[in-house]
C-alpha positions in Angstrom: -21.1 19.7 -17.1 -19.9 17.2 -19.7 -16.4 17.0 -20.7 -15.6 17.2 -24.4 -15.6 14.0 -26.5 -12.1 14.5 -27.6 -11.1 14.6 -23.9 -12.7 11.1 -23.2 -11.2 9.6 -26.3 -7.8 10.6 -24.7 -8.5 8.3 -21.7 -9.5 5.1 -23.9 -6.4 3.3 -22.8 -7.5 3.2 -19.2 -10.5 1.0 -20.2 -8.5 -1.7 -21.8 -8.3 -4.9 -19.8 -4.9 -5.9 -18.4 -3.7 -9.5 -17.6 -1.5 -9.3 -14.5 -0.6 -12.9 -15.2 -2.2 -16.1 -16.1 -4.3 -16.0 -12.9 -5.5 -12.5 -12.8 -7.0 -10.2 -15.6 -8.2 -6.7 -14.7 -11.3 -5.2 -16.8 -9.5 -1.8 -16.8 -6.2 -0.2 -15.9 -7.7 2.0 -13.1 -7.0 0.9 -9.6 -8.5 2.3 -6.5 -5.4 3.3 -4.3 -5.3 2.1 -0.6 -7.0 4.9 1.4 -6.7 4.8 5.3 -10.3 5.6 6.6 -10.2 4.6 10.3 -13.6 3.3 10.2 -13.0 -0.3 11.6 -15.0 -1.1 14.9 -13.2 -1.1 18.4 -12.0 -4.7 17.7 -10.6 -3.6 14.3 -13.2 -5.6 12.3 -14.5 -4.2 9.1 -18.2 -2.9 9.3 -21.0 -3.3 6.9 -20.4 0.4 6.3 -17.2 -0.6 4.9 -18.5 -3.4 2.8 -20.9 -1.1 1.1 -18.1 1.4 0.5 -15.9 -0.9 -1.3 -18.8 -2.6 -3.1 -19.7 0.7 -4.7 -16.3 1.1 -6.1 -16.0 -2.2 -7.6 -15.8 -0.7 -11.3 -12.3 -0.2 -10.7 -10.1 -2.8 -12.3 -8.5 -3.7 -8.9 -9.3 -2.2 -5.4 -6.4 -2.1 -3.1 -7.7 -2.2 0.3 -6.7 0.5 3.0 -3.8 -0.7 4.9 -4.6 -3.7 7.1 -2.6 -4.5 10.3 -0.8 -8.0 10.4 -0.5 -7.9 14.2 -1.5 -5.9 17.2 1.9 -4.0 17.5 1.6 -2.7 14.1 -1.2 -0.2 14.7 -0.3 3.6 14.6 -3.9 5.0 13.9 -7.2 4.6 15.4 -9.7 2.2 14.2 -7.6 0.7 11.3 -8.6 -2.8 10.4 -6.8 -5.8 11.2 -6.3 -9.4 9.7 -5.3 -11.4 12.7 -8.3 -12.4 14.5 -11.1 -14.7 13.2 -13.6 -11.9 13.7 -11.5 -9.6 11.2 -11.1 -12.3 8.7 -15.0 -12.7 8.8 -15.4 -8.9 8.6 -13.2 -9.0 5.6 -15.1 -11.7 3.9 -18.4 -9.5 4.0 -16.2 -6.7 2.1 -14.8 -9.1 -0.4 -18.2 -10.7 -1.1 -19.7 -7.2 -1.7 -16.8 -6.4 -4.2 -17.1 -9.7 -6.0 -20.9 -9.7 -6.1 -20.4 -6.3 -8.1 -17.8 -7.8 -10.5 -14.8 -6.4 -8.9 -11.3 -7.6 -7.7 -9.7 -6.6 -4.4 -6.3 -7.0 -2.9 -5.4 -6.5 0.9 -2.6 -4.0 1.6 -0.5 -5.8 4.5 0.7 -3.2 7.0 3.0 -3.0 10.0 3.7 0.7 10.9 7.1 0.0 12.8 8.4 3.2 14.6 5.3 5.0 13.8 3.1 2.5 15.7 2.0 3.5 19.3 1.3 1.3 22.3 -1.8 3.3 23.3 -3.6 1.2 20.6 -2.4 -2.4 21.5 -0.6 -2.7 24.9 -3.7 -3.1 27.2 -6.2 -3.9 24.5 -4.4 -7.1 23.1 -1.8 -7.8 26.0 1.0 -6.8 23.8 4.5 -5.5 25.3 4.3 -1.7 26.0 6.8 -1.2 23.2 7.5 0.0 19.5 9.7 -2.0 17.3 11.8 -0.8 14.2 14.9 -1.7 12.4 17.0 0.6 14.8 16.3 2.6 18.0 15.9 5.7 16.2 12.5 7.6 16.9 10.5 9.5 14.5 9.7 13.1 15.8 6.1 14.0 16.0 2.7 13.1 17.1 0.1 10.7 16.0 -2.4 11.7 13.1 -6.0 12.1 14.4 -4.5 11.9 18.0 -2.1 14.7 18.5 -1.8 14.1 22.4 0.2 10.9 21.6 3.8 11.5 21.0 6.0 9.0 19.0 8.2 6.8 21.0 11.8 5.7 20.7 11.5 2.3 19.2 13.2 -1.0 20.2 15.6 -2.4 17.6 14.3 -5.8 16.4 16.4 -8.9 17.0 17.0 -11.6 14.5 14.4 -13.8 16.4 11.8 -10.7 16.0 12.5 -10.6 12.4 11.9 -14.3 11.9 8.4 -13.7 13.6 7.5 -10.9 11.6 8.2 -12.8 8.4 6.1 -15.5 9.6 3.3 -12.9 10.7 3.3 -11.5 7.3 2.9 -14.8 5.6 0.1 -15.6 8.0 -1.7 -12.3 7.2 -1.4 -13.1 3.5 -3.0 -16.7 4.1 -5.6 -14.9 6.4 -6.3 -12.3 3.3 -7.0 -15.3 1.1 -9.4 -17.0 3.5 -11.1 -13.7 3.7 -11.8 -13.8 0.0 -9.2 -11.3 -1.3 -7.8 -11.9 -4.7 -4.3 -11.3 -3.5 -2.2 -9.0 -1.3 -0.1 -5.8 -1.7 2.7 -5.8 0.7 3.1 -2.2 2.2 6.8 -1.7 1.8 6.5 2.2 1.4 5.8 5.5 3.1 8.0 5.2 6.1 6.4 2.2 7.7 8.2 -1.0 8.9 9.4 -2.6 5.6 10.5 0.9 4.2 12.2 1.8 7.5 14.7 -1.2 6.6 15.4 0.3 3.1 16.4 3.7 4.1 19.7 4.8 5.9 17.8 7.2 8.1 15.9 4.6 9.9 18.2 1.6 9.5 21.5 2.2 11.3 22.1 -1.5 12.0 25.6 -3.2 12.0 24.4 -6.8 11.3 23.4 -8.7 8.6 20.2 -6.4 8.1 22.0 -3.2 7.7 24.8 -1.0 6.3 24.9 -2.4 2.7 22.1 -2.6 0.1 22.0 -6.5 0.1 21.7 -6.4 4.0 19.1 -3.7 4.0 17.0 -5.5 1.5 17.2 -8.9 3.3 14.2 -8.4 5.4 11.9 -6.8 2.6 12.8 -9.9 0.5 12.3 -12.4 3.2 8.7 -11.1 3.5 8.1 -11.2 -0.2 9.5 -14.8 -0.4 7.4 -16.0 2.5 4.2 -14.7 1.1 5.1 -16.0 -2.3 5.8 -19.3 -0.8 2.2 -19.2 1.0 0.0 -17.7 -1.6 1.7 -17.5 -5.0 3.7 -14.7 -6.7 0.7 -14.3 -9.0 -1.2 -13.1 -6.0 1.5 -11.1 -4.3 2.4 -7.5 -5.1 4.4 -4.7 -3.3 4.5 -1.0 -2.7 7.8 0.8 -2.5 9.0 4.4 -1.9 12.6 4.8 -3.3 12.2 8.7 -2.9 11.9 9.0 1.0 9.1 11.8 1.6 7.2 10.8 4.6 8.2 9.5 8.1 11.7 9.2 6.8 14.5 11.6 5.9 16.1 11.3 2.5 19.7 9.9 2.1 21.4 9.8 -1.3 22.7 6.6 -0.4 19.3 5.0 -0.5 19.6 4.8 -4.3 22.1 2.1 -3.8 19.7 0.0 -1.7 16.9 0.3 -4.6 19.4 -0.3 -7.3 19.9 -3.8 -5.6 16.3 -4.3 -4.5 14.3 -3.7 -7.8 16.2 -6.2 -9.8 15.6 -8.9 -7.2 12.1 -8.1 -7.0 11.8 -8.4 -10.9 13.3 -12.0 -10.5 10.3 -12.9 -8.4 7.6 -12.1 -11.0 5.2 -10.4 -8.7 1.7 -9.3 -9.8 2.8 -5.8 -9.9 5.0 -3.1 -8.1 3.2 0.1 -6.9 4.7 3.4 -6.4 4.4 4.9 -2.8 4.2 8.6 -3.4 1.8 11.6 -2.6 2.5 13.6 -5.6 4.7 11.9 -8.5 5.7 15.3 -9.7 8.1 15.4 -7.0 11.6 15.1 -8.0 14.5 13.5 -6.1 17.9 14.4 -7.0 19.7 11.3 -6.1 17.2 9.4 -8.2 17.5 11.7 -11.1 13.8 12.8 -11.3 10.4 11.3 -10.1 10.2 8.0 -8.2 8.2 6.3 -10.9 10.7 7.2 -13.7 13.5 6.0 -11.6 11.8 2.6 -10.8 10.7 2.2 -14.6 14.4 2.5 -15.8 15.1 -0.3 -13.3 12.2 -2.6 -13.2 10.6 -3.9 -16.2 7.6 -5.8 -14.9 4.0 -4.3 -14.3 4.2 -1.0 -12.6 1.4 1.1 -10.9 1.7 4.8 -10.8 0.2 7.1 -8.4 0.3 10.6 -7.0 -2.0 13.5 -8.1 -2.6 12.0 -11.5 -6.1 12.8 -13.2 -7.3 10.3 -15.7 -6.0 12.4 -18.3 -2.5 12.9 -17.2 -2.5 9.1 -16.0 -3.7 8.1 -19.4 -1.1 10.1 -21.2 1.6 8.7 -18.8 0.4 5.1 -19.6 0.6 6.1 -23.4 4.1 7.4 -22.9 5.2 3.7 -21.2 5.9 5.6 -17.8 3.8 3.0 -16.1 1.2 0.2 -16.9 -1.8 0.9 -14.5 -3.1 4.1 -12.8 -4.2 4.2 -9.1 -6.6 6.9 -8.0 -6.8 8.0 -4.5 -8.9 10.9 -3.1 -11.1 11.2 -6.2 -12.4 7.7 -5.3 -13.6 9.0 -1.9 -15.6 11.8 -3.6 -16.7 9.6 -6.4 -17.9 6.2 -5.8 -18.7 5.9 -9.4 -15.2 7.3 -10.6 -14.8 4.8 -13.5 -18.2 5.4 -15.0 -17.7 9.3 -14.7 -14.5 9.2 -16.5 -15.7 6.7 -19.2 -18.9 8.9 -19.8 -17.0 12.2 -19.5 -19.0 13.4 -16.5 -17.8 16.0 -14.1 -16.1 14.7 -10.9 -17.1 15.7 -7.5 -14.4 17.6 -5.9 -12.8 15.9 -2.8 -12.9 17.7 0.5 -11.5 16.7 4.0 -15.1 16.9 5.4 -15.8 13.8 3.3 -13.4 11.8 5.7 -16.3 12.0 8.5 -18.2 9.2 6.8 -18.2 6.3 4.4 -20.2 7.0 1.1 
C-alpha cells in the first residue's frame, strides 16, 4: 500500500541536508537511534552480522551505534559490545567501513551503566573487582533484563580517584572510537546510567564536590564532556541527556535545577548535537512544565535531536514547528533497514515486533 503523495510531501524537510558544524554535514535529518541488540560475541567484539546490519541502514543521515561499553565494569547486559580492547576496536572498524562504503556516517555511543551494571559479566571474565560503582551507595531495585536471575546489587560510591579514572577512560574510549573509524561519539548521559545518575537527586546523595548542588552534580558529566572534547574535538562530540527521570531513576522536582545549570554549560561547549533520552516524548513532567524535549528547547539553543515514538510525519511536523532539528528513529529501523527509502517513496512500513530481536536483519 502506498502512502498518499500529500503525506510524502509533508515529510520533505526530513530529506534536507543538515550541517552539524564545519566538519560534518548530514545528508538528511533522519538519525538511527541507538538500539541495544546484545549481539556481540563473547569477547564483546562486533560481528560481521553487526557490520551487515549497520551497513544496510547507512541511508540514515547519521547512525548512532548501540551503546558501547567504555570499560569492563560498565557492562549491565549480555553481549553488549565494548570499545576497550584491540579486538573490539578492530571489530568496530569492520562496522564503520561497511557504513562508510554505503555512504553513511556513524557515531559511537559511549556507555557505562553505573549502578545497573552486574559483576556476573566482568568480575571473572576480565579480572575486575566484584563490585558495582555509582555516585552513591544507593541500589536500584530489580533484575537484569534478559537475565532475570540476576538481582541488582548495592553499588559502592565512587571516590575522587575513581572519578578521575572514569574521566580518563571515557576520553580513551572516544579516541578508540576515532581509531575504529567512527565519525564521532555520543556520550550516553541519559536513561539512568552512570552519567545520568550524577544528575538526579534519587541516585546522587553525595555531600562532596560532586553532590548536593546543581554545579556539583554537573561536575563529573561536564568533566567527561571536556575530556572527550580535548581528545577528539567538540565537532565530533555529542551528548544524550534525560532531564525527565523515567527509567532506572525516580523523579525529583529538584532535578530541574541541575539541568537548568547543565544545559547552558553544554551550550558553551558547542557540541555536535544534544540528544533527548526518552522512550516516548509525549510524556509530561510537571517539574519541567511539559515534555523533556520542549523543556530542553527553551533552555538550549544549539542542535537538538528529538526522539520518542515519533513517526516520520509527526517528527517532520515537530521539526517544522522548531521543536527540534533532527529526528532519531528507533524500532522502525529494526523492522525496516530501508526506512529512509520507504519514507521518501511513501511505501508502507513493516511493523516492529519483539520477535525481530532474535536476529539481525
